[in-house]
N, C-alpha and C positions, 0 to 999 in steps of 0.2 A: 775866730772859729774855734769850736770845741773839738778836741781830739777824742775819738771813741775807738773801741776795739774793731779790728778789721772784720769785714764781712758780716756786720750786724747793722740793724737799723734800716733806714729807708734806702740807703745806697744800692744794695743788690737789687731791690725792686725797681729802682729807676734804671739800672743797667738792663734788667729784663725787658722793660718797656722800650728802651733804646734799641736793643738787639732785635726785638720783635718788629720794630719799625724800620730796621736795617739802615740805621743812621750811625755814622762814626762819631766818636767823641769830639773830634775836631769840628765836624759839621754841626753837632748840637751846640758846641761852645759858641760858634759863630752866630747861630740863630738866637742864643740866649744872652749874647753880649758877655761871654765869660771866656775862660781859657780851657784848652784841652786838659791841662794839668789839674785845674780846679775840678773839672768834671770827673777826672780819674780819681782824685782824692775823695770826692763825694761817694762814688760808686764802690770804692774799696773800704769805706768807713773811716778813712783817715781824717776826714773833715765832716762836720755836721752842717748841712745846708741851712740857711735861714728860711723862714716861712716864705718870704718873697721868692727865693730861689726855687723852692719846691714847686710853687705855683707856676713859676716861669718855665721850668723844665717840663712840667706836666702839660702845660699849654702847647709847647713846641713839639711834644711827643704825642699830642692828640689823645691824651689820657681821658677817658670818660669822667664826667663830673663825679659820679659815685666813687670811682677809684681815686680821684684826687683827694676826696675827704679821707680815704683810707691812708694815702701817702702822708697826709698832714698829721694824722693821729700817730702813725708809726714814727714820724720824725719828732714827735713830742709837742705838736701844736693842736689847737682846737680845730674841728671841722669848719670849713669856710661856707659850705653850701647846705642850706636847709633841705629837708624833704617834707613837703607839705602835701597832705592828702587833697585830692581833687574835690572832696566834699567839704573842705575847710572854707569858711566864708571868705577868706582872703583870695580864694581861687574863683570866686563868683564871676568876675569879669572874663577870665580865661574860658570858663565853661560856656558862658554866653557867646563868646566869640567863636568857639569851636562849633557850637550848635548852629549859629548863623552861617558859618562857612559850609557846613554839611548840607544845610537846607538850600543854600544858594546853588549848590552843585547839582541838585536834583533836576531832572529825573535820573542822572547818572549816579552810579554807586560810589559812595565814599564812606570811610570809617576812620576812627582814631584808635590806635592801639598803644599799649604800654611796652615796657622793655622786654616782656615775655609774651608778646602778642595777645595779651588780654584785651578784649574789645571794650573800650571806654565809652564810645558813642558811635552810632551809625545812622545813616539816613534811610529813606524809604526805598531808594534804589537797591540798597543791600537787602532790605527785607524782601523785595521781590525775588531776588536770586536765591534766597534761603527758603522759599516756599517748598514744602515737601520734605525738608530735613527733619528727622525725628526729634521729638520734644526733648529727649534726654541729652542731645547735643546742643540744644538751645537753652538749656537751664543754666543760670548763672553759676560760676563765672564763665562767660563766653570766651573762647580762645580761637583766634582767626586761623591759626595753623591746623588745629584739630578740625574745625568746621570745613576747611578746604581739603585736607588730605585723608580724613577718616573714610573708611570704605562705606559707611552709611551716611556720610555727609555729602559735600559737593563732588567728591572724587569720581563717582560713577558717571556724573554728567559732564565731566571735563573731557572733551574729545581728544585733546592732545595732552593727556595726563602725564605720560612719561617725560615729555619735555618740560612741562610746567612744574611737575614735582621736583625734577632735578634742579630747576632754577630756584625754587623755594628753599630746598635743602642747602644749596650752595650759598644762598643769601644768609641762612641761619648760621652756617659754618663760618662765614666771614664775620658775622656779628659775635659769635662765641670767641673768636680769636681776638676781637677788639675789647670786649667787656669782661671776659672770663667769668661768666655767670653760671654757677652750678644749676640754677633753676632752668636756664635756657638750654644747657647741655642735656638735662633730664628730658625736657620737652622735645629736643632734637632726636634723642634716642627713641622716644615714644613714637613720634610720627614717622620716623625713618623705618620703623619696624612694622608699620601698618601693611597688611597684605593688599595686593593690587585688587581693586574691586572688579567684578564682572560687569560687562556692558550688555545691554539688550541687543538682540540681533537687528540688523538693518540700519542704514545710515540715517541720522536725523536730518531734518531740513535746515536750511539757513534761515535767517530772520525773514527773508522775503519768500521762502518756501521752495527754493530750488534744491533738489536732493543732492546731499554729499558735498556741495561746494565749500562748506565750512572748513573742511580739511585742507582744501587747496589754498584758502586764504592765509594759512599759517606761513606759507612760503613767500607771500607778497607783502606782508606787513612790514612797517618800518621798525618794529620792535617785536620781540616774542609775544604773541597774543595769547590770552586765555580764551579758548574756544569752549563755551559753556552751553550745554543744551538746556533750553527752558521752553516748556509748552510745545515740545515737538520741533523746535527750531534751534538753530545754533547762533548764539550771540558771540561777537568777537570783541574783546577788550584788550587794551594795553594799560598797564598800571604805572603810576608814578608815586614816589614817596617823598614827603616833605617833613623836615624837622625844624626846630627853633634855632635861630642863630644866637650864639653867646648866651646860653641858658644860665640862670643864676640859682636854679633849684633843681634838685635831683629828679623830682617827679617830672618837671617840664622837660628836662634834658632827655628823658627816656620816652617821651611821647613822639609818635609818628603819625602823620596824616596820609593815608593811602587813598588815592583816587583812581577810578577806572574809567578810562576814556574810550568811547566807542571807536572801534577800528574801522568801521565802515558806516555808510549812510543807513543801511538796513537795520543795524543794531540801534542806532540813534533813534530811528523812527519807531522801532518796537518799544523802546523805553518810554518815549513820549506818549505812546498809546496806552501803556500798561501801568505806569507809575502814577498814582493819584497826584493831582496838582493841588 
């Protein structure tokens, strides 16, 4: 091991990640098959960790792949994980798989977003929900958070907007704490500052046409639903997010597949009737 000056290099950064994860030096040492003394020496800069140790600690601290590259560079090693554009021919099979997955989920909405909620791909279920959104918000690059929370986007049609907005902002806040992304922080500050949109008077109908019941369904769902008005009716969705296990590329690590599951039979029937097959 090479001795370096205290409080320089990768050690303090690893300490920050450990403290953020609320893990003691002893616990991290046990997970990484090391010793608390060795972890302490690394964090204070008294010892320079090997490349394998940096990667091992980053894995047990759940450091995002992009940040693992940064830790390696600061420690004096080459980045381990490439960042390949989705337009690269090497990503052709991934793109095709994502497109098949989104198409198979139709007529229910599904989309793929990157690490700052840029829309990479979406199916026709999503296109249906975006009907009526101004062209300026649909111009590339599309951003899922802007489309959802902008006062000219979906926000005026989300019946339970205060609850749904709070949930989305909390999700972004957790992600910012995890990845420390300035771009994501900037997006958060932008969408959090959007004014609350005004809603038209009168309760919209549910998907089967019964007045106002859409609001009641929010209290009976098994997860917080998004109650979205479309065509004078209220559709009810619960969302789920999937990511790739053990990604070996920064781009892939930051992709997320978000699907919207109908929370009731009426919403499912409406989508089957209105999304082209």
